[in-house]
C-alpha positions in Angstrom: 80.7 130.7 98.0 83.2 129.7 95.3 82.9 126.7 92.9 85.9 125.1 91.2 86.3 122.1 89.0 89.3 119.8 89.4 90.5 116.4 88.3 92.0 113.7 90.5 94.5 111.9 88.3 96.1 109.0 90.3 95.9 105.2 90.6 95.1 105.0 86.9 92.0 107.1 87.3 90.9 110.5 86.1 88.0 111.5 88.4 86.1 114.7 87.5 85.3 116.7 90.6 83.8 119.9 91.8 84.4 121.7 95.1 82.1 124.3 96.8 83.7 126.3 99.6 84.1 129.8 101.1 87.9 130.0 101.0 89.9 127.2 99.4 92.8 128.0 101.8 90.7 127.7 104.9 88.9 124.3 104.6 88.4 122.5 107.9 86.5 119.4 106.7 84.8 118.0 103.6 81.4 116.6 102.9 81.7 114.2 100.0 78.5 114.0 98.0 77.7 110.8 96.1 75.0 111.2 93.3 72.6 108.6 92.1 72.4 106.3 89.1 72.6 108.4 85.9 73.5 111.5 87.8 76.6 113.8 87.7 78.7 116.1 89.8 76.7 119.2 88.8 73.8 117.8 90.8 71.3 120.6 91.7 70.5 118.9 95.1 74.3 118.9 95.9 74.6 122.5 95.0 71.6 123.4 97.1 73.1 121.5 100.0 76.5 123.1 99.5 75.1 126.6 99.6 73.3 125.9 102.9 76.3 124.1 104.4 78.9 126.7 103.5 76.6 129.6 104.7 76.3 127.8 108.0 80.0 127.2 108.5 82.7 128.9 106.4 85.1 126.0 107.0 82.9 123.4 105.4 83.7 122.3 101.8 81.4 120.1 99.7 83.0 117.9 97.0 81.0 116.3 94.3 82.3 114.0 91.6 81.3 111.8 88.6 81.0 108.1 89.3 82.5 105.9 86.6 80.5 106.2 83.3 78.6 109.2 84.6 78.7 112.9 83.7 82.0 113.7 82.1 83.7 110.5 83.1 85.6 108.8 80.2 84.9 105.1 81.1 82.6 103.3 78.6 81.2 100.4 80.8 80.1 100.7 84.4 81.9 98.3 86.8 81.2 98.0 90.5 84.9 97.6 91.1 85.6 100.9 89.5 83.1 102.7 91.7 84.8 101.2 94.8 88.3 102.2 93.4 87.2 105.8 92.7 85.9 106.2 96.2 89.2 104.8 97.7 91.3 107.1 95.5 89.2 110.2 96.3 89.4 109.7 100.1 93.2 109.6 99.9 93.5 112.5 97.5 91.0 114.9 99.2 92.8 114.7 102.5 96.1 115.5 100.9 94.8 118.1 98.5 92.9 120.1 101.0 94.9 119.3 104.1 91.9 117.9 106.1 91.5 114.9 108.4 87.7 114.7 108.6 85.4 113.7 105.7 81.7 113.3 106.0 79.4 111.6 103.5 76.1 112.6 102.0 74.8 110.3 99.3 71.6 109.5 97.5 70.1 106.4 95.9 72.8 104.4 94.0 75.4 106.7 95.7 74.1 105.6 99.1 74.4 102.0 98.1 78.0 102.5 97.0 78.9 104.3 100.3 77.4 101.4 102.4 79.1 98.8 100.2 82.5 100.6 100.7 82.0 100.8 104.5 81.2 97.0 104.6 84.3 96.1 102.6 86.9 98.6 103.9 85.6 100.0 107.2 84.1 103.4 107.8 86.3 106.4 106.8 83.6 109.0 107.5 82.9 111.0 110.6 79.1 110.9 109.9 77.0 109.7 107.0 73.6 111.0 105.8 71.8 108.9 103.2 68.8 110.1 101.2 66.6 107.3 99.7 69.6 104.9 99.6 69.1 102.0 97.1 70.0 99.3 99.6 68.7 96.6 97.3 70.4 97.9 94.2 70.3 94.6 92.3 66.5 94.2 92.7 66.0 97.8 91.8 68.1 97.4 88.7 66.3 94.3 87.3 62.8 95.3 88.4 62.7 99.1 87.9 65.6 100.5 86.0 66.0 97.8 83.3 63.3 96.8 80.8 62.5 93.2 79.9 64.2 93.9 76.5 67.3 95.1 78.3 67.5 91.8 80.3 67.0 89.7 77.2 69.9 91.5 75.4 72.1 91.1 78.4 71.4 87.4 78.6 72.8 87.3 75.0 76.0 88.9 76.2 75.2 92.4 74.9 75.8 95.6 76.9 72.8 97.8 77.3 72.1 101.5 78.0 69.9 102.0 81.0 68.8 104.8 83.3 66.5 107.7 83.6 67.5 111.2 82.4 71.0 110.0 81.3 71.7 106.5 80.2 74.6 104.4 81.5 76.2 101.4 79.7 76.2 98.3 81.8 77.1 94.7 81.0 76.6 91.2 82.4 79.6 91.6 84.7 78.1 94.7 86.4 74.8 92.9 87.1 76.5 89.7 88.4 78.7 91.8 90.7 75.7 93.7 91.9 73.9 90.5 92.7 76.9 89.2 94.6 77.3 92.5 96.6 74.0 92.3 98.3 74.2 94.5 101.5 70.7 93.9 102.8 71.7 90.9 104.9 74.9 92.4 106.2 75.3 94.2 109.6 76.0 97.9 109.9 75.2 98.0 113.6 78.7 99.0 114.6 78.4 102.1 112.5 74.8 102.8 113.2 75.4 105.8 115.5 77.2 107.7 112.8 74.4 107.2 110.2 71.1 108.7 109.4 68.6 107.8 106.6 66.0 110.2 105.1 63.4 108.6 102.9 60.4 110.0 101.1 57.1 108.3 101.9 56.1 108.8 98.2 59.4 107.5 96.7 58.5 106.0 93.4 61.9 104.4 92.7 63.4 103.0 95.9 60.8 101.1 98.0 60.2 102.9 101.3 59.4 99.8 103.4 62.6 98.0 102.2 64.8 100.9 103.4 62.9 101.2 106.6 63.4 97.5 107.4 67.1 97.9 106.6 67.4 100.8 109.0 65.5 99.0 111.7 67.6 95.9 111.3 70.7 97.9 111.8 69.4 100.3 114.4 70.1 103.3 112.1 68.1 106.4 112.7 65.4 106.5 110.0 63.4 109.7 109.2 60.3 109.2 107.0 59.7 112.4 105.0 56.0 113.0 104.3 55.1 114.1 100.7 58.6 113.6 99.5 59.3 111.7 96.2 62.5 110.0 95.2 64.2 113.2 94.2 62.8 115.4 96.9 61.5 117.7 94.2 59.7 120.1 96.6 62.3 122.8 97.6 60.8 123.4 101.0 61.0 119.7 101.9 64.6 119.5 100.6 65.6 122.6 102.7 64.1 121.1 105.8 66.0 117.8 105.3 69.3 119.7 104.5 68.9 121.5 107.9 68.4 118.2 109.6 71.5 116.7 107.9 73.7 119.6 109.0 72.4 119.3 112.5 73.1 115.5 112.5 76.6 116.2 111.2 77.1 118.9 113.8 78.1 121.3 111.0 75.3 123.8 111.8 
């Protein structure tokens, strides 16, 4: 498997990306990986998935990228509109760059929310979608789990704040207001349900298990509870089992 960094410079963006593949000249389709809040393109879970996916099928390529204000991205303040625009730009560029028609999606947490939001607003551009612990109620998660009371007070005074887990991300009032307005929990994804699957750790300490199960049930999306799995699926054996199921669902095994 080869790994290569590249930048997508178009539409006023400079998106930092990484591709995993067997042969860059013989790519049949792409799995686009969307990392979580505070993550980055060199995500270990993405690399683990890529190694398994490429070993199973030499025509599979996995592309990761930095969301705005994440990893090596140059933007200073996170905006929901930029996340949407990055995804739109990437989808166009990757098809042209690698000469493919089919793009699949695999996303986790905040990345899962952004993929669902994109589908709601633009239609579904993906062949199949696998979501791991998607933050379907991202606004609630932000104000109750990710942000502190001090962060919320500062934001009320109009000040941007640095929030997150391992890596901090700068957000302002506009991001929070846009997040509140872009609530996907009451929207319907039933038309796309057959192309989606959700895996969620029963022991998830970040994204509430029952909220995601309800979202899946309401939209008739296949929901797979994963026993003993935390938010990050930190047990390698559990992660490998889920990767195998994802590749089977995508029919890339």
